C-alpha positions in Angstrom: 91.4 38.7 24.0 90.6 42.4 24.0 92.9 42.8 21.0 90.9 40.2 19.1 87.7 42.1 19.8 89.2 45.3 18.7 90.5 43.7 15.5 87.0 42.4 14.8 85.5 45.9 15.3 88.1 47.4 13.0 87.5 44.9 10.2 83.8 45.4 10.5 84.2 49.2 10.2 86.5 48.8 7.2 83.8 46.8 5.5 81.2 49.4 6.6 83.1 52.2 5.0 83.7 50.2 1.8 79.9 49.6 1.5 79.2 53.3 2.0 81.0 53.9 -1.3 81.6 57.6 -0.7 78.3 58.3 1.1 78.7 60.1 4.4 78.7 57.9 7.5 76.0 58.5 10.1 75.6 57.6 13.8 78.4 55.0 13.8 78.8 55.1 17.6 75.2 54.0 18.2 75.3 51.5 15.3 78.4 49.8 16.7 77.1 49.7 20.3 73.8 48.3 19.1 75.5 45.5 17.2 77.7 44.6 20.1 75.6 45.3 23.2 72.7 43.0 22.5 74.7 39.8 21.8 76.9 40.6 24.7 74.0 40.9 27.1 72.4 37.7 25.7 75.6 35.8 26.1 76.3 36.8 29.6 72.7 36.3 30.7 72.9 32.8 29.2 76.2 32.1 31.0 74.7 33.0 34.4 71.4 31.1 33.8 69.4 34.4 33.6 70.6 35.6 37.0 70.4 39.4 36.5 72.4 40.2 39.6 75.3 38.0 38.5 75.1 39.3 34.9 75.1 42.9 36.1 78.2 42.2 38.3 80.1 40.5 35.4 79.2 43.3 33.0 80.1 46.0 35.6 76.6 47.5 35.3 74.0 48.5 37.9 71.2 45.9 37.9 68.6 48.6 37.0 70.8 49.6 34.1 70.9 46.0 33.0 67.2 45.7 33.2 66.8 48.9 31.1 69.1 47.5 28.5 67.3 44.1 28.5 64.0 45.9 27.9 65.6 48.0 25.1 66.5 44.8 23.3 63.5 42.8 24.2 65.5 40.4 26.3 63.8 38.6 29.2 
């Protein structure tokens, strides 16, 4: 499963660099994390019925960190 996720990221990055068409890349790390983190949080929160303690445990995050990230992405 992890290999499938890694392959998806690699394919997306290949496309990103094609679209750049020679322009210098910028802030790729933040861009990739932003693209992945929000849907990941949404998915896990949905799976646990909004239970932040369970979501934090599954994600391996402190509950306060999860809340901070939820606020960052406007998730409730």
